[in-house]
C-alpha positions as CSV (number, residue, x, y, z in Angstrom):
1,G,251.9,77.1,112.9
2,R,253.2,81.1,113.1
3,A,251.7,81.8,110.2
4,L,248.0,80.1,110.9
5,R,248.5,82.1,114.0
6,A,249.1,85.5,112.4
7,C,246.4,84.9,110.4
8,A,244.0,84.2,112.6
9,A,245.1,87.9,114.6
10,R,244.6,89.4,111.2
11,R,241.0,88.4,110.6
12,S,239.8,88.7,114.2
13,R,241.0,92.6,114.0
14,A,239.4,93.3,110.5
15,G,236.1,91.4,111.9
16,A,236.2,93.9,114.5
17,V,236.2,96.9,112.5
18,G,234.5,95.8,108.9
19,V,230.9,96.2,108.3
20,G,228.1,93.2,108.4
21,R,227.0,92.2,104.6
22,G,223.8,94.8,104.0
23,S,226.5,97.9,105.1
24,G,227.5,98.5,101.5
25,A,230.9,98.6,102.5
26,R,233.9,95.6,102.0
27,P,236.4,95.2,104.5
28,A,240.0,95.6,103.8
29,R,241.4,92.8,101.7
30,L,244.2,91.8,104.0
31,P,246.8,89.3,101.7
32,L,246.8,85.5,103.5
33,P,249.0,82.9,103.1
34,V,248.6,80.3,100.2
35,S,247.6,77.8,102.7
36,L,244.8,80.1,103.5
37,A,244.2,81.9,100.5
38,A,241.3,79.6,99.5
39,G,238.8,82.2,98.9
40,P,235.3,82.7,99.7
41,R,232.4,80.0,99.8
42,R,230.4,80.6,97.2
43,G,227.5,83.0,98.1
44,Q,228.8,83.7,101.5
45,G,230.6,86.7,101.1
46,D,233.5,87.5,103.6
47,A,232.2,85.5,106.3
48,P,234.7,83.4,108.0
49,P,234.9,79.8,107.2
50,P,232.2,77.8,108.6
51,G,232.6,74.0,110.1
52,P,232.5,71.3,107.9
53,D,229.6,70.3,105.8
54,K,228.3,67.2,104.6
55,G,230.2,67.3,101.8
56,T,233.3,67.4,103.5
57,R,235.9,64.6,105.0
58,V,236.9,65.6,108.9
59,E,240.5,65.0,109.7
60,R,242.0,65.7,112.7
61,R,245.9,66.7,112.4
62,R,248.7,68.1,114.8
63,A,249.8,71.3,113.8
64,P,253.7,71.5,113.7
65,G,255.0,73.0,117.2
66,R,252.0,71.6,119.5
67,A,252.2,69.7,122.6
68,P,251.0,65.8,121.8
69,G,247.7,67.4,124.4
70,S,246.2,70.4,122.5
71,P,243.5,70.8,120.9
72,L,244.0,70.1,116.8
73,P,242.4,72.3,114.3
74,L,240.0,70.6,112.0
75,V,241.2,69.4,108.4
76,P,238.4,69.3,105.7
77,Q,239.2,67.6,102.7
78,P,236.4,67.9,100.3
79,R,235.8,65.3,97.5
80,G,235.3,65.6,94.3
81,R,237.3,68.2,91.6
82,G,238.3,70.7,94.1
83,A,240.1,67.6,96.2
84,R,242.8,67.8,93.7
85,E,243.7,72.1,94.5
86,A,242.4,72.0,98.0
87,P,245.5,72.7,100.5
88,L,245.9,70.4,103.3
89,T,244.9,73.4,105.8
90,G,242.3,74.7,107.9
91,V,240.1,76.0,105.4
92,A,237.5,74.2,103.7
93,R,236.7,74.7,100.4
94,S,233.3,74.0,98.5
95,G,234.0,74.3,94.9
96,P,236.4,76.0,92.6
97,A,236.9,79.6,92.4
98,G,236.8,82.0,89.7
99,P,239.9,84.1,88.0
100,A,240.2,86.6,90.5
101,A,239.9,84.3,93.6
102,R,242.6,82.4,91.9
103,E,244.9,85.3,91.0
104,R,243.7,86.7,94.8
105,R,245.2,83.4,95.8
106,K,248.7,83.7,93.7
107,E,249.1,87.4,94.8
108,G,248.5,86.3,98.7
109,G,250.8,83.1,98.6
110,R,253.6,85.1,97.5
111,E,253.0,87.8,100.2
112,G,252.2,85.0,102.5
113,R,255.3,83.1,101.7
114,G,257.5,86.3,102.1
115,R,256.5,86.8,105.7
116,A,256.0,83.0,106.9
117,G,259.8,82.7,105.6
118,S,260.4,79.1,106.1
119,G,256.9,78.0,106.2
120,A,256.3,74.6,104.7
121,T,253.0,74.3,102.4
122,A,251.7,70.8,101.5
123,P,252.2,69.6,98.0
124,R,249.0,69.2,95.8
125,L,247.7,65.7,94.7
126,S,248.3,66.2,91.1
127,E,251.9,66.9,91.7
128,K,251.9,63.8,94.1
129,F,250.6,61.9,90.7
130,I,253.8,63.1,89.3
131,L,255.6,61.7,91.6
132,L,254.1,58.9,91.9
133,L,254.7,58.0,88.1
134,I,258.2,59.0,88.6
135,L,259.0,56.9,91.3
136,S,256.9,53.9,89.3
137,A,259.1,54.4,86.1
138,F,262.4,54.0,88.2
139,I,260.9,50.9,90.2
140,T,260.4,49.5,86.6
141,L,263.7,50.7,85.5
142,C,265.7,49.2,88.5
143,F,264.0,46.0,87.5
144,G,264.6,45.8,84.0
145,A,268.0,46.1,84.8
146,F,268.1,43.2,87.2
147,F,266.7,40.9,85.2
148,F,267.4,41.7,81.4
149,L,270.9,43.7,81.7
150,P,274.0,41.1,81.3
151,D,275.9,40.1,84.8
152,S,278.4,43.2,85.5
153,S,280.4,40.3,87.1
154,K,280.8,38.8,83.8
155,H,282.9,41.7,82.2
156,N,284.8,42.5,85.6
157,A,288.2,40.9,85.0
158,E,289.6,39.0,88.1
159,P,293.1,40.0,87.9
160,C,293.8,37.7,91.2
161,Q,292.6,34.4,91.2
162,P,292.1,32.7,94.1
163,A,294.9,30.2,95.3
164,P,293.7,26.6,95.5
165,G,291.7,25.4,97.9
166,A,288.6,24.9,100.1
167,G,288.2,28.9,99.9
168,G,288.4,29.4,96.0
169,R,286.5,26.1,95.5
170,A,284.2,27.9,98.0
171,R,283.4,30.9,95.8
172,A,283.5,29.3,92.8
173,R,280.3,27.0,94.0
174,S,278.2,30.2,95.7
175,T,278.6,32.1,92.3
176,G,278.3,29.1,90.0
177,R,280.6,30.2,87.7
178,A,284.3,29.2,87.1
179,P,286.9,31.6,87.6
180,G,288.0,32.2,84.4
181,A,284.2,33.1,83.4
182,A,284.3,36.8,83.8
183,F,287.0,37.0,81.3
184,K,284.8,34.9,78.9
185,G,282.2,37.2,79.2
186,Y,284.4,40.3,78.5
187,T,285.5,38.5,75.7
188,N,282.4,37.9,74.0
189,L,280.9,41.1,74.8
190,N,283.9,42.7,72.8
191,K,283.3,40.5,70.2
192,I,279.2,40.9,70.1
193,R,280.3,44.8,69.7
194,A,282.5,43.9,67.1
195,D,280.0,41.9,65.0
196,H,277.7,44.5,65.0
197,E,279.9,47.4,63.9
198,K,281.2,45.2,61.0
199,A,277.4,44.4,60.3
200,L,276.8,48.1,60.4
201,E,279.3,48.3,57.9
202,E,278.4,46.3,55.4
203,A,274.3,47.5,55.6
204,K,276.3,51.0,54.8
205,E,278.1,49.0,52.1
206,K,274.9,47.6,50.4
207,L,272.8,50.0,50.7
208,K,274.9,51.9,48.2
209,K,274.8,49.0,45.6
210,S,271.6,49.1,42.7
211,R,268.6,46.9,43.6
212,D,269.7,44.5,41.4
213,E,273.2,43.9,42.4
214,I,271.3,43.3,46.2
215,Q,268.6,41.0,44.2
216,A,271.9,39.1,42.9
217,E,273.7,39.0,46.3
218,I,270.6,37.9,48.4
219,Q,270.0,34.9,45.4
220,T,273.6,34.0,45.7
221,E,273.7,33.6,49.6
222,K,270.0,31.4,49.0
223,N,271.6,29.2,47.0
224,K,274.7,28.6,49.1
225,V,272.5,27.8,52.1
226,V,270.6,25.5,49.7
227,Q,273.6,23.5,49.1
228,E,275.0,23.4,52.6
229,L,271.6,21.8,53.5
230,K,271.4,19.4,50.3
231,K,274.9,18.2,51.4
232,K,274.0,17.7,55.3
233,D,270.6,15.8,53.9
234,S,272.0,13.7,50.8
235,K,273.3,10.2,51.2
236,P,276.0,8.8,49.5
237,L,275.0,6.6,46.6
238,P,276.3,2.9,46.6
239,P,279.4,2.3,44.7
240,V,277.8,1.0,41.0
241,P,280.3,0.0,38.0
242,L,279.3,1.0,35.2
243,P,278.3,-0.8,32.5
244,N,280.6,-2.1,29.6
245,L,280.9,0.8,27.4
246,I,281.5,0.9,23.9
247,G,282.2,3.4,21.4
248,I,281.8,7.0,22.9
249,N,284.7,8.4,20.8
250,S,286.0,7.8,17.6
251,G,283.2,7.5,14.6
252,E,285.6,9.6,11.9
253,P,284.8,8.8,8.9
254,A,287.0,8.1,6.1
255,D,285.9,9.7,3.3
256,P,287.0,13.1,3.3
257,D,283.5,14.2,1.6
258,I,281.3,12.9,4.4
259,R,284.6,14.2,6.9
260,E,283.5,17.7,5.9
261,K,279.9,17.2,6.1
262,R,280.1,16.1,9.9
263,N,282.4,18.7,10.7
264,K,279.9,21.2,9.3
265,V,277.3,19.9,11.7
266,K,280.1,20.2,14.5
267,E,280.5,24.2,13.2
268,M,276.6,24.3,13.8
269,M,276.8,23.1,16.9
270,K,279.2,25.3,18.2
271,H,277.8,28.4,16.5
272,A,274.2,27.1,18.8
273,W,276.3,27.1,21.9
274,D,278.6,30.1,21.6
275,N,275.7,32.3,21.5
276,Y,273.3,30.5,24.0
277,R,276.5,31.0,26.4
278,Q,276.8,34.2,25.6
279,Y,273.2,35.7,25.5
280,G,271.3,32.9,27.3
281,W,273.0,31.3,29.5
282,G,271.3,29.7,32.7
283,H,268.2,30.1,30.9
284,N,266.3,27.1,29.7
285,E,266.4,28.2,25.8
286,L,267.6,31.2,23.8
287,K,266.0,34.1,21.4
288,P,268.6,34.3,19.1
289,I,267.0,37.1,17.3
290,A,266.8,39.1,20.4
291,R,270.0,37.7,22.1
292,K,268.3,36.9,25.6
293,G,266.7,33.9,27.2
294,H,263.6,32.0,27.2
295,S,261.7,29.6,28.2
296,T,257.8,27.8,28.1
297,N,255.7,26.5,30.9
298,I,257.3,22.8,30.4
299,F,259.7,24.1,32.5
300,G,257.8,26.3,35.2
301,N,259.3,29.8,35.8
302,S,262.4,28.8,37.0
303,Q,266.0,29.1,35.1
304,M,266.8,25.3,35.1
305,G,269.7,26.0,32.2
306,A,267.6,23.2,30.1
307,T,269.7,24.1,26.8
308,I,272.5,23.5,29.2
309,V,271.5,19.7,30.6
310,D,269.8,19.0,26.9
311,A,273.9,19.5,25.0
312,L,275.8,17.9,27.0
313,D,275.8,14.5,25.5
314,T,276.0,15.8,22.2
315,L,279.4,18.3,23.2
316,Y,280.7,15.2,24.6
317,I,280.1,12.9,21.4
318,M,281.3,15.7,19.1
319,G,284.7,16.1,21.1
320,L,283.7,19.8,22.3
321,H,285.2,19.2,25.8
322,D,286.1,22.7,26.5
323,E,282.2,23.7,26.6
324,F,281.4,19.9,28.4
325,R,283.0,21.7,31.1
326,E,281.7,24.8,31.0
327,G,278.3,23.0,31.0
328,Q,279.6,20.7,33.8
329,E,280.7,23.6,36.1
330,W,277.3,25.5,35.8
331,I,275.5,21.9,37.0
332,D,277.0,21.9,39.8
333,K,277.2,25.1,40.9
334,N,273.6,26.7,39.9
335,L,271.4,23.6,39.0
336,D,268.8,23.6,42.1
337,F,265.9,21.6,42.3
338,S,264.5,23.1,45.5
339,V,262.4,26.1,43.4
340,N,258.7,27.0,43.6
341,S,258.2,26.2,40.0
342,E,255.9,23.8,38.4
343,V,257.2,21.5,35.8
344,S,256.4,18.6,33.0
345,V,257.1,15.7,34.6
346,F,257.3,14.0,30.8
347,E,259.6,16.7,29.7
348,V,261.9,17.1,32.7
349,N,262.4,13.6,32.5
350,I,263.0,13.2,29.2
351,R,265.7,16.0,28.9
352,F,266.8,16.4,32.4
353,I,267.1,13.1,34.1
354,G,268.1,11.5,30.8
355,G,270.4,14.2,29.8
356,L,272.1,14.0,33.1
357,L,272.5,10.2,33.1
358,A,273.7,10.2,29.3
359,A,276.9,12.8,30.6
360,Y,277.3,10.6,33.7
361,Y,277.7,7.4,31.6
362,L,279.8,9.0,28.5
363,S,282.0,10.9,31.2
364,G,282.3,9.2,34.8
365,Q,281.5,12.1,36.4
366,E,279.4,11.7,39.9
367,V,277.6,14.9,39.9
368,F,275.7,14.2,36.6
369,K,274.3,10.8,38.9
370,I,273.6,13.2,42.2
371,K,272.0,15.5,40.4
372,A,269.7,13.0,38.1
373,V,268.6,11.3,41.8
374,Q,268.5,14.6,43.3
375,L,265.3,15.9,40.6
376,A,264.4,12.2,40.2
377,G,262.9,12.5,44.3
378,K,261.2,15.9,43.3
379,L,258.9,14.2,40.5
380,L,258.3,11.3,42.9
381,P,255.1,13.3,44.2
382,A,253.4,13.2,40.8
383,F,252.5,9.4,41.5
384,N,250.5,10.1,44.7
385,T,247.1,10.0,42.6
386,P,244.4,6.8,43.2
387,T,245.7,4.9,40.7
388,G,249.4,5.9,40.7
389,I,249.0,7.1,37.1
390,P,251.6,10.1,37.7
391,W,249.8,13.8,36.9
392,A,251.6,16.0,34.2
393,M,252.7,18.6,36.6
394,V,254.1,19.0,39.4
395,N,255.8,21.8,41.7
396,L,258.9,21.1,42.6
397,K,259.0,22.6,46.0
398,S,255.4,21.5,47.1
399,G,255.1,18.1,45.3
400,V,251.1,19.1,44.7
401,G,250.5,17.9,40.8
402,R,247.8,18.5,38.5
403,N,247.0,18.1,35.1
404,W,246.6,20.2,31.8
405,G,243.5,22.3,31.9
406,W,243.0,21.4,27.9
407,A,243.6,17.4,28.6
408,S,240.4,15.4,28.4
409,A,238.2,15.6,31.6
410,G,241.0,15.9,33.1
411,S,243.3,13.0,32.1
412,S,246.8,12.4,32.0
413,I,248.3,11.5,28.5
414,L,250.0,8.2,26.9
415,A,253.1,9.7,25.7
416,E,253.6,11.3,29.0
417,F,252.9,8.9,31.6
418,G,254.3,6.4,29.4
419,T,257.7,7.7,28.9
420,L,259.0,7.3,31.7
421,H,260.3,3.2,31.4
422,M,263.8,3.6,30.4
423,E,265.1,6.3,32.4
424,F,263.5,5.1,36.2
425,V,265.1,1.8,35.5
426,H,268.5,3.0,35.5
427,L,267.7,5.3,38.5
428,S,267.2,2.2,40.6
429,Y,270.3,0.8,38.7
430,L,272.7,3.6,40.1
431,T,270.7,3.6,43.7
432,G,270.0,0.6,44.4
433,D,266.3,1.6,44.9
434,P,263.4,-0.4,43.6
435,V,261.3,2.8,43.9
436,Y,261.8,4.1,40.7
437,Y,261.3,0.6,38.8
438,N,258.3,-0.2,40.8
439,K,256.3,3.3,40.0
440,V,257.0,2.3,36.2
441,M,256.2,-1.1,36.6
442,H,252.9,-0.6,38.3
443,I,251.9,1.7,35.2
444,R,252.8,-1.2,32.8
445,K,250.6,-3.6,34.6
446,L,247.7,-1.3,35.0
447,L,247.6,-1.0,31.0
448,Q,247.7,-4.8,30.5
449,K,244.7,-5.0,32.5
450,M,242.5,-2.2,30.7
451,D,240.4,-3.3,27.6
452,R,241.1,-1.1,24.2
453,P,239.1,-0.3,21.7
454,N,240.2,-2.1,18.3
455,G,243.5,-2.7,20.2
456,L,244.8,1.0,20.6
457,Y,245.9,2.8,23.6
458,P,243.8,5.8,23.4
459,N,245.7,9.0,24.3
460,Y,243.8,9.8,27.3
461,L,243.6,8.1,30.9
462,N,241.9,10.0,33.7
463,P,244.4,9.0,36.8
464,R,241.6,9.0,39.4
465,T,239.2,6.7,37.9
466,G,241.5,4.7,36.2
467,R,239.4,4.7,32.7
468,W,240.2,6.0,29.4
469,G,239.1,9.4,28.2
470,Q,238.9,10.6,25.0
471,H,239.0,8.1,22.5
472,H,241.8,9.6,20.0
473,T,244.8,7.8,18.9
474,S,248.0,9.1,17.5
475,V,251.8,7.6,16.5
476,G,252.2,11.3,16.8
477,G,251.7,13.7,19.3
478,L,250.2,12.9,22.8
479,G,251.5,8.9,21.7
480,D,254.2,8.8,19.9
481,S,256.9,7.6,22.8
482,F,255.2,5.6,24.6
483,Y,255.1,3.0,21.7
484,E,259.1,3.6,21.5
485,Y,259.5,3.0,25.2
486,L,257.7,-0.1,24.9
487,L,260.2,-1.5,22.0
488,K,263.4,0.3,23.9
489,A,262.3,-1.3,27.3
490,W,263.0,-4.5,25.9
491,L,266.1,-3.8,24.1
492,M,267.7,-1.8,27.1
493,S,267.1,-5.5,29.3
494,D,269.6,-6.7,26.8
495,K,266.3,-8.4,25.0
496,M,265.0,-10.1,28.2
497,D,261.9,-8.1,29.2
498,M,259.3,-9.9,27.0
499,E,256.1,-8.7,28.5
500,A,257.3,-5.3,27.3
501,R,258.2,-6.9,23.6
502,K,254.7,-8.8,23.4
503,M,252.7,-5.0,24.1
504,Y,255.2,-3.5,21.7
505,D,254.1,-6.0,19.2
506,D,250.4,-6.2,19.9
507,A,249.9,-2.4,19.7
508,I,252.1,-2.2,16.2
509,E,249.8,-5.0,15.0
510,A,246.9,-2.5,16.1
511,I,248.1,0.3,14.7
512,E,249.2,-1.3,11.3
513,K,245.8,-2.7,10.9
514,H,244.2,0.7,11.6
515,L,245.7,3.8,11.1
516,I,248.4,3.2,8.4
517,R,247.5,3.5,4.8
518,K,248.1,4.3,1.4
519,S,247.7,7.5,-0.5
520,N,246.5,7.9,-4.4
521,G,249.7,9.0,-5.2
522,G,251.4,5.8,-3.3
523,L,252.7,7.1,0.0
524,T,252.3,5.2,3.1
525,F,251.1,7.5,5.9
526,I,250.1,6.6,9.5
527,G,246.7,8.8,10.3
528,E,245.0,9.8,14.1
529,W,242.3,7.6,15.1
530,K,239.4,9.8,16.5
531,N,236.2,8.4,17.8
532,G,236.1,5.8,14.9
533,H,237.4,7.9,12.4
534,L,240.6,8.5,10.6
535,E,241.7,11.3,9.9
536,R,244.3,11.3,6.9
537,K,246.7,13.3,8.3
538,M,250.2,13.0,9.5
539,G,252.2,15.1,11.6
540,H,256.1,16.2,12.0
541,L,256.7,14.0,15.2
542,T,254.9,10.6,13.8
543,C,257.9,10.7,11.6
544,F,260.1,9.3,14.2
545,A,258.3,5.9,13.6
546,G,260.3,4.9,10.3
547,G,263.3,4.6,12.7
548,M,260.9,3.2,14.9
549,F,260.1,0.2,12.8
550,A,263.7,-0.7,11.2
551,L,264.7,-0.5,15.0
552,G,261.8,-3.5,16.0
553,A,262.4,-5.2,13.0
554,D,265.0,-7.9,14.6
555,G,262.8,-9.7,17.1
556,S,259.3,-9.3,15.2
557,R,256.8,-11.6,15.2
558,D,256.1,-14.4,12.4
559,D,259.7,-13.6,11.4
560,K,258.6,-9.8,9.6
561,A,261.6,-8.1,10.5
562,G,261.9,-7.6,6.4
563,H,258.4,-6.6,6.2
564,Y,258.9,-3.5,9.2
565,L,262.4,-2.4,7.8
566,Q,260.6,-2.3,4.2
567,L,257.9,-0.4,6.7
568,G,260.8,2.2,8.0
569,A,261.7,3.0,4.0
570,E,258.6,4.2,3.3
571,I,257.8,5.9,6.5
572,A,261.3,8.0,6.1
573,H,260.1,8.4,1.8
574,T,256.7,10.0,2.8
575,C,258.4,12.6,5.2
576,H,260.9,13.3,2.9
577,E,258.5,14.4,0.3
578,S,256.8,16.6,3.4
579,Y,260.3,18.1,3.2
580,D,260.5,17.9,-0.8
581,R,257.5,20.0,-1.4
582,T,258.2,22.9,0.3
583,T,259.9,26.3,-0.8
584,L,262.4,25.6,2.2
585,K,263.2,22.0,1.7
586,L,262.3,21.8,5.5
587,G,258.8,19.9,6.4
588,P,255.8,21.4,8.3
589,E,254.5,20.4,11.6
590,A,251.7,18.2,9.7
591,F,250.4,17.6,6.3
592,K,247.3,15.9,4.9
593,F,246.2,13.4,2.1
594,D,243.1,14.6,1.3
595,G,242.0,14.0,-2.6
596,G,244.7,15.5,-4.9
597,V,246.8,17.0,-1.3
598,E,249.8,14.9,-0.6
599,A,252.3,15.9,1.8
600,V,251.3,19.1,2.2
601,A,250.0,21.5,4.8
602,V,246.8,22.9,4.5
603,R,246.3,25.1,7.8
604,Q,248.5,28.5,8.2
605,N,249.1,27.0,11.8
606,E,250.8,23.9,10.1
607,K,253.0,25.6,7.9
608,Y,255.9,26.3,10.8
609,Y,259.0,24.1,11.3
610,I,260.8,24.5,14.2
611,L,264.0,22.8,14.4
612,R,262.3,19.6,15.0
613,P,264.6,16.2,15.1
614,E,261.9,13.3,13.7
615,V,262.4,13.1,10.0
616,I,266.6,12.9,10.4
617,E,266.0,10.6,13.2
618,T,264.7,8.2,10.9
619,Y,267.3,8.9,8.2
620,W,269.7,7.8,10.8
621,Y,268.3,4.4,11.7
622,M,267.6,4.1,8.3
623,W,271.4,4.6,7.2
624,R,272.5,2.5,10.1
625,F,270.5,-0.9,9.1
626,T,270.3,-0.4,5.4
627,H,273.4,2.0,4.6
628,D,271.8,3.2,1.9
629,P,273.2,6.5,0.3
630,K,270.6,8.3,0.0
631,Y,269.9,8.9,3.8
632,R,272.5,10.5,4.1
633,Q,271.6,12.7,0.5
634,W,268.7,13.3,2.3
635,G,269.9,14.3,5.9
636,W,272.4,17.0,3.8
637,E,269.8,18.4,1.9
638,A,268.2,18.8,5.6
639,T,271.3,20.2,6.9
640,Q,272.0,22.9,3.8
641,A,268.5,24.1,4.6
642,I,268.4,24.4,8.1
643,D,271.8,26.6,7.8
644,K,270.7,28.6,4.8
645,Y,267.1,29.5,6.3
646,C,267.0,29.3,10.4
647,R,270.6,30.4,11.0
648,V,271.3,33.9,12.3
649,S,273.8,35.5,13.6
650,G,272.7,34.7,17.3
651,G,271.7,31.2,17.0
652,F,269.0,29.3,14.9
653,S,265.7,30.2,14.8
654,G,262.3,28.2,13.7
655,V,260.3,29.8,11.0
656,K,257.1,30.4,10.8
657,D,256.0,29.5,6.7
658,V,258.3,26.4,4.9
659,Y,256.1,28.0,1.8
660,S,257.6,31.2,2.3
661,S,260.4,32.6,0.0
662,S,260.9,35.1,2.6
663,P,259.4,33.5,6.1
664,T,259.6,35.4,9.4
665,Y,261.1,33.8,12.3
666,D,259.9,32.6,15.6
667,D,262.9,33.7,17.8
668,V,263.5,30.2,19.5
669,Q,266.3,28.3,19.7
670,Q,264.8,24.8,21.2
671,S,266.6,22.9,23.3
672,F,266.0,19.5,21.6
673,F,267.6,21.2,18.2
674,L,271.2,21.0,20.2
675,A,270.3,17.5,21.8
676,E,268.4,15.9,19.0
677,T,268.5,17.3,15.4
678,L,272.5,18.0,15.9
679,K,273.0,15.1,17.1
680,Y,271.5,12.6,14.7
681,L,273.0,14.7,12.3
682,Y,276.5,14.0,13.2
683,L,275.7,10.6,14.0
684,L,274.5,10.1,10.0
685,F,278.4,11.4,9.0
686,S,280.2,9.4,11.5
687,N,281.2,5.6,11.1
688,D,278.6,3.1,12.8
689,D,281.6,2.4,15.8
690,L,280.5,5.3,17.4
691,L,277.7,4.5,20.0
692,P,276.7,1.2,18.2
693,L,273.2,0.6,18.9
694,D,274.1,-3.2,19.9
695,N,275.4,-1.4,23.3
696,W,273.1,1.4,23.2
697,V,270.0,2.9,23.4
698,F,268.6,6.6,23.2
699,N,265.9,7.8,25.0
700,T,263.1,9.9,23.2
701,E,265.4,13.1,23.5
702,A,268.2,11.2,21.8
703,H,270.2,10.9,25.0
704,P,272.0,7.7,24.9
705,L,272.1,5.2,28.1
706,P,273.8,1.9,27.9
707,V,272.0,-1.4,27.6
708,L,272.2,-3.2,30.7
709,H,274.0,-6.4,29.5
710,L,274.2,-9.5,32.8
711,A,277.2,-10.4,31.3
712,N,278.6,-6.7,31.2
713,T,277.8,-5.8,34.9
714,T,278.8,-7.5,38.2
715,L,275.0,-6.6,40.1
716,S,273.1,-9.1,39.0
717,G,272.3,-10.3,42.4
718,N,270.8,-6.9,43.0
719,P,267.2,-7.3,43.9
720,A,266.5,-3.7,42.4
721,Y,268.2,-4.5,39.1
722,R,266.8,-8.3,39.0
């Protein structure tokens, strides 16, 4: 108030001595208080401020110190940009001033404050805005603290508890907490802090490790979680008594020469296993020259330890029990089927399920049965097709199936969907769940209803339409084990499954009529039927048929047992010739009978040997049924050739050309070399009481499964078994 009155007095005095606008002289400029130093209005010179115009809003205020009834000065408040800078005084300002005017206002404000002493000035709008922001932030912080921070009462210990009685109960009800809740909350807070500190220390330690070490630890933790989930989800399997198992040990030959040969085969097995153990452990297969793990697309992109599972029963039969326990321990801790991996249903069935079931029957260890059932559950989605014919491949995690891109018109393959019966029947027997048995029996029923050209089963069947694909029939690749499993289904059922026996007999009669021929040199061979034409070529895979004919001779139609035993011997002779006519004394992948060329490979891509077992398999069956010493002699020739030309320091490798004296290696030690080739050689030089054929049936990967004799089980009333 005093500042305003002094200012008004000075202006009145200045007006008395000043000269108007046209005189050329300007009045002396007196410093004004900041409340009045708004500067002249544009175009008005030094004229006193006029009253409010249209652009101002008038508001009456009572100056401090005035009586309530005193007249108030007009306080114009301009709108627009100037409002942010206009002081709340009785002087109006219509717009922003120039730099000189602003400087004068600063000086006037400093002087005015000096004269006025305690005269207060109103804050500018920008300052109000800042204050408003601060106030808003403070309110937000208070609300956040109230709603989100822990209740402080939980962290304040209550040293003095109320005495029992109504007062104590009333307080407990009013607070909603038990008397000891505060102490518990304090303890929990300390625990949280300790956990955070521990996690921080662990993170610091992990950052010091290499990337590979961190990834390995992550994978280990993931495996632990998966195992825990499996333990929670897995249902205990029903107790099933083992069939009467005979001949899982012994077999020691009395002849020292034969015993020495058998020990040599055992040493070769030890060499193959030890190098896999050292260089490829956990991988599916081994690269013995590169000395690292190896895998193919039939196992997907995961490390499932195919060699371990495939070799277990061979190790057990040979008495390599320390190695067997190593494999069992790995399977128990590491074999995981919950992986995002696309695998071959056929290969996983014969190698993994067959290998695990055989290991279970031989050793009685429950872990093998449990793993086999877990894996079988992962294969079941492959049967979700319009016809029930399974896909060739299935993703173990998603259950999505598909067929090989090269198969005829997206067809499934006869040897793949037709080679599930043995393993799936045993799964139903061990679990009491008929789902596995029903799946394979559905396939059989479907095939029985279909027309077969010339009585032959084509190799391709479309799982969507249920129609045959390309009319290509083979007892070798793509068709072989389908016929084998018809016969072995009958044998495994204790010769009760007459439906399977009839299908086998019908198929063999058609094969003998349309596919089996004699060469000009007198060699019996099995060709391939392609679109009404017989191709005079026989594959190494087809050589298993000699053993199959011998195995199925007993029980054949029209008392043809002698005929089929002789047919088996002729096939064994032809396959031996395919070995004997090479430089390395090892058989090629395929050989022809055209013109003057007999039992010899013609194409370069058919001259390789990849440690296959089919010829040795036939030698063994023929030895068991005839005891002709030539089969052991032929088997020993093959043993020496493998040891000489396929053995390397890191294991055993296939060779690319059996007709070359200095062959190159393919650098793959196949899992079936340990599962089949070495097993059949070992059995060839063992007595017949080791895995007698009256009690055991070998699946197509040479995994022995027991015959399900009704007399040897107590589950003949089990619906699944019936």
